[in-house]
C-alpha positions, -999 to 999 in steps of 0.1 A, spaced: -575 -128 374 -613 -125 380 -643 -144 367 -646 -118 340 -611 -124 327 -617 -161 325 -641 -155 296 -613 -136 278 -595 -164 260 -561 -148 252 -538 -143 282 -503 -131 289 -483 -125 320 -449 -108 324 -424 -99 351 -400 -70 350 -372 -69 375 -360 -35 389 -331 -27 412 -352 -24 443 -388 -25 456 -392 12 456 -384 14 419 -410 -13 410 -436 3 432 -431 37 415 -435 22 381 -465 2 392 -482 33 406 -475 52 374 -490 25 352 -520 18 375 -536 52 367 -537 45 329 -568 25 323 -573 3 292 -591 21 264 -612 -9 256 -619 -22 291 -647 -44 277 -622 -62 255 -590 -62 275 -583 -66 312 -549 -57 328 -537 -61 364 -504 -45 374 -488 -50 408 -454 -48 425 -440 -78 443 -406 -70 459 -384 -57 432 -405 -72 404 -433 -56 385 -459 -82 375 -485 -76 347 -513 -99 337 -534 -94 306 -565 -110 292 -582 -101 259 -609 -112 236 -585 -118 207 -548 -119 199 -548 -84 182 -562 -67 213 -537 -86 235 -508 -75 213 -520 -38 214 -524 -38 251 -490 -55 259 -473 -32 234 -488 -1 250 -478 -14 284 -442 -18 274 -441 17 259 -455 32 292 -431 10 313 -401 22 294 -412 58 298 -417 54 335 -384 36 339 -365 62 320 -381 90 341 -369 73 373 -335 68 359 -332 105 353 -341 115 389 
């Protein structure tokens, strides 16, 4: 996280494990293009480390954090299901 995110008091990190590195990289790339709607209130970093997808969130309040994490999970499920169907 950056200096900007240190000022955002509510933080959450998560890790999703995929079958292989290629899978996690595809999902990371798909999620990276979707920017936060309220970038001034929420900061999100998504990256792939091996077969794991790592996401870190920082927000100004618990509500914004919840909304951002919920949206992330919805997009991650969609990207994962799309890969499963290929």
